[in-house]
C-alpha positions as CSV (number, residue, x, y, z in Angstrom):
1,P,-5.3,-24.3,6.4
2,M,-3.7,-26.0,3.3
3,S,-3.6,-29.8,2.5
4,G,0.4,-29.6,2.2
5,S,2.6,-29.8,5.1
6,K,4.7,-26.9,4.1
7,L,4.4,-23.8,5.6
8,W,6.3,-20.4,4.6
9,L,6.6,-17.1,6.0
10,A,4.0,-14.9,4.8
11,L,4.7,-12.1,2.4
12,E,3.9,-8.7,3.7
13,S,1.1,-6.7,1.6
14,N,3.7,-3.8,0.8
15,P,4.2,-3.0,-2.8
16,E,8.0,-2.6,-2.2
17,V,8.4,-6.1,-0.8
18,I,6.0,-7.6,-3.6
19,T,7.8,-5.7,-6.3
20,K,11.3,-6.9,-5.1
21,F,10.0,-10.5,-5.1
22,S,8.4,-10.3,-8.5
23,H,11.8,-8.7,-9.9
24,A,13.7,-11.8,-8.2
25,I,11.6,-14.3,-10.1
26,G,11.6,-12.7,-13.3
27,C,9.4,-9.5,-13.7
28,P,11.3,-7.0,-15.7
29,P,12.4,-3.9,-13.8
30,N,10.0,-1.5,-15.8
31,W,7.0,-3.1,-14.0
32,Q,6.1,-2.7,-10.4
33,F,3.4,-3.2,-8.0
34,H,1.5,0.2,-6.7
35,D,-0.8,0.8,-3.9
36,V,-4.3,1.5,-4.6
37,F,-5.4,3.8,-1.8
38,G,-9.1,3.6,-2.3
39,T,-11.9,3.0,-4.7
40,D,-12.8,6.3,-5.7
41,P,-12.2,7.3,-9.3
42,E,-10.0,10.4,-8.4
43,L,-7.7,7.9,-6.2
44,L,-7.6,5.3,-9.1
45,A,-6.5,8.0,-11.2
46,F,-3.0,8.0,-9.4
47,V,-2.2,4.6,-10.3
48,P,0.2,4.3,-13.1
49,T,-1.3,2.8,-16.4
50,P,-1.8,0.3,-17.9
51,V,-2.6,-1.9,-15.0
52,V,-2.3,-5.4,-16.0
53,A,-3.2,-7.1,-12.8
54,V,-4.8,-6.3,-9.4
55,L,-3.8,-7.9,-6.3
56,F,-6.1,-7.9,-3.3
57,L,-5.4,-8.8,0.3
58,F,-8.4,-9.7,2.6
59,P,-9.3,-11.1,6.0
60,L,-10.8,-14.7,6.0
61,T,-13.8,-13.8,7.9
62,P,-16.6,-16.1,8.4
63,E,-18.8,-13.9,5.9
64,I,-16.1,-14.0,3.2
65,E,-15.4,-17.6,3.6
66,K,-19.3,-18.4,3.2
67,F,-19.6,-16.4,0.3
68,A,-16.5,-18.1,-1.3
69,D,-18.1,-21.4,-0.8
70,E,-21.6,-20.2,-2.3
71,T,-19.7,-18.8,-5.4
72,V,-17.8,-22.1,-6.0
73,A,-21.1,-24.2,-5.4
74,K,-23.0,-21.9,-7.7
75,I,-20.3,-22.3,-10.4
76,E,-20.1,-26.3,-10.0
77,K,-23.9,-26.2,-10.9
78,E,-23.6,-23.8,-13.8
79,P,-20.3,-24.0,-15.4
80,Q,-18.5,-20.9,-16.6
81,V,-16.2,-20.5,-19.7
82,I,-12.6,-20.0,-18.7
83,P,-9.9,-19.7,-21.6
84,D,-7.2,-22.3,-21.8
85,S,-4.7,-19.5,-22.0
86,L,-5.4,-18.5,-18.3
87,W,-2.7,-20.0,-16.1
88,F,-4.1,-21.1,-12.9
89,C,-2.5,-22.9,-10.0
90,K,-3.8,-24.4,-6.8
91,Q,-2.2,-23.4,-3.5
92,K,-0.9,-26.4,-1.4
93,I,1.6,-24.4,0.5
94,G,0.6,-22.6,3.9
95,N,1.1,-18.8,3.7
96,A,2.1,-18.9,0.0
97,C,-0.8,-16.9,-1.1
98,G,1.4,-13.7,-1.7
99,T,3.6,-15.8,-3.9
100,M,0.7,-17.4,-5.7
101,A,-1.0,-14.0,-6.6
102,V,2.3,-12.6,-7.8
103,L,2.5,-15.7,-10.2
104,H,-1.0,-15.7,-11.2
105,A,-0.5,-11.8,-12.2
106,L,3.0,-12.2,-14.1
107,L,2.1,-15.8,-16.0
108,N,-1.1,-14.2,-17.1
109,C,0.1,-10.7,-18.4
110,Q,2.6,-12.1,-20.9
111,E,0.9,-10.2,-23.7
112,S,2.2,-7.0,-22.0
113,I,5.2,-8.2,-19.7
114,E,8.1,-10.1,-21.2
115,I,8.8,-12.3,-18.0
116,E,12.3,-13.9,-17.7
117,G,14.1,-16.2,-15.3
118,W,12.5,-18.4,-13.0
119,A,8.9,-17.3,-13.8
120,K,9.6,-17.9,-17.6
121,R,11.0,-21.3,-16.9
122,L,7.8,-22.2,-14.7
123,Y,5.6,-21.1,-17.2
124,E,7.3,-23.2,-20.0
125,K,7.5,-26.4,-17.8
126,T,3.9,-26.1,-16.6
127,K,1.8,-24.5,-19.3
128,A,0.2,-28.0,-20.2
129,Q,-0.2,-29.0,-16.8
130,S,-3.5,-29.2,-14.7
131,P,-3.7,-26.6,-11.6
132,D,-3.0,-29.6,-9.3
133,E,0.1,-30.6,-11.4
134,R,1.3,-27.0,-11.1
135,A,0.9,-26.9,-7.3
136,D,2.9,-30.2,-7.0
137,E,5.6,-28.6,-9.2
138,L,5.9,-25.5,-6.8
139,N,5.7,-27.6,-3.7
140,E,9.1,-29.3,-5.0
141,D,10.7,-26.2,-6.1
142,T,13.5,-25.3,-3.6
143,E,14.5,-22.2,-5.7
144,L,11.0,-20.5,-5.3
145,E,10.9,-21.3,-1.6
146,G,14.4,-19.5,-1.2
147,L,13.3,-16.4,-3.1
148,H,10.0,-16.2,-1.3
149,Q,11.9,-16.7,2.2
150,S,14.2,-13.9,1.4
151,A,11.3,-11.6,0.3
152,A,9.3,-12.4,3.4
153,E,12.3,-11.5,5.7
154,E,12.5,-8.2,3.7
155,G,9.2,-7.0,5.2
156,Q,9.1,-4.5,8.1
157,T,6.7,-6.6,10.3
158,Q,8.0,-9.4,12.2
159,P,7.4,-12.6,10.4
160,Q,4.9,-14.9,11.9
161,M,4.8,-18.6,11.3
162,D,1.4,-19.3,12.7
163,D,-1.6,-19.6,10.4
164,V,-2.2,-16.2,8.6
165,D,-5.7,-15.1,8.8
166,S,-5.7,-13.1,5.7
167,H,-5.4,-13.9,2.1
168,F,-4.3,-12.7,-1.4
169,L,-6.0,-13.2,-4.8
170,C,-5.1,-11.9,-8.2
171,I,-7.6,-10.4,-10.9
172,V,-6.5,-10.2,-14.4
173,Q,-8.2,-9.6,-17.9
174,K,-8.3,-12.2,-20.7
175,D,-10.2,-12.1,-24.0
176,G,-12.4,-9.4,-22.8
177,N,-13.5,-10.9,-19.3
178,M,-11.7,-10.4,-15.9
179,Y,-10.8,-13.4,-13.8
180,E,-10.3,-14.0,-10.1
181,L,-7.3,-16.3,-9.4
182,D,-7.3,-17.7,-6.1
183,G,-5.5,-20.9,-5.3
184,R,-7.5,-21.8,-2.4
185,K,-10.5,-22.1,-4.9
186,P,-10.8,-25.1,-7.2
187,F,-10.8,-23.0,-10.4
188,P,-10.6,-19.3,-11.5
189,I,-13.8,-17.3,-11.4
190,N,-15.1,-15.4,-14.2
191,L,-16.1,-11.9,-12.9
192,G,-17.6,-10.6,-16.1
193,K,-16.7,-8.4,-18.9
194,S,-13.6,-6.1,-18.9
195,T,-11.1,-4.5,-21.3
196,A,-7.3,-4.0,-20.8
197,S,-7.9,-0.4,-20.2
198,N,-10.7,-0.8,-17.7
199,L,-9.2,-3.5,-15.7
200,L,-8.4,-1.5,-12.6
201,H,-11.7,0.2,-12.5
202,D,-13.8,-2.9,-13.1
203,A,-11.6,-5.1,-10.6
204,V,-11.8,-2.5,-8.1
205,G,-15.7,-2.4,-8.6
206,S,-15.9,-6.2,-8.2
207,I,-13.9,-6.1,-5.1
208,K,-16.2,-3.3,-3.6
209,E,-19.2,-5.1,-4.3
210,R,-18.2,-8.7,-3.6
211,F,-15.9,-8.0,-0.4
212,F,-16.1,-4.3,1.0
213,D,-20.1,-4.1,1.0
214,R,-20.1,-7.8,2.7
215,E,-17.8,-6.6,5.4
216,P,-18.5,-2.9,5.9
217,G,-16.9,-2.4,9.3
218,Q,-13.7,-4.3,8.2
219,V,-10.4,-2.4,7.4
220,N,-7.9,-4.9,6.8
221,F,-8.2,-4.9,3.1
222,S,-5.3,-3.8,0.7
223,I,-5.2,-3.5,-3.1
224,M,-2.3,-3.2,-5.2
225,A,-1.9,-2.8,-9.1
226,L,0.7,-4.1,-11.2
227,G,1.7,-1.5,-13.7
228,P,4.7,0.5,-15.2
229,A,7.4,1.3,-13.0
230,V,7.7,5.1,-12.0
231,A,11.2,6.6,-11.2
232,S,11.6,6.7,-7.4
233,D,12.5,10.1,-5.9
């Protein structure tokens, strides 16, 4: 449940829907989101590289929620290093986590991706703001709401307005470390060392250790990677 009163339709965890939405907000057409079908190296090898961001959809189970709270509490005691160049935004709109994950991916990958349009304008407008101010900016933005709504309606599953019990986060690499960006948490989380060429491998390893191994019976996980577009058949 979000503190704001706004509730959007949830975006489907489907690379075509997420890609179409990202192109609508300013991701250039030569980049797209790809399914990651498993954590084995031979499955990761199918993903077009370079991967500049990883999106992860997971169920909000009590075990995962408890771990998230513990992680935040631990960081509040022992502060971590977060570069100023990392764009992070709190999520105050219900069901907007897919949109937030896409924004966190695009706005933090500008060394690789030349974003344009709405996303570029948002970045310029909010780059000096706090995560809370950015959230308020998004809450007021009717253009984004419209783009999100049409992307949500694109999905194959019947849109549900009730509280969605799964959540997206984004993992990006900056200055030699990878960071988890999740607007439900108060700050980004430094997940440790990584490089641009190893991001997919490292992010998936972290997801496996922090999520899959905590919920071994759970199947409602989904991983997508932002990488170069491939020609469709």
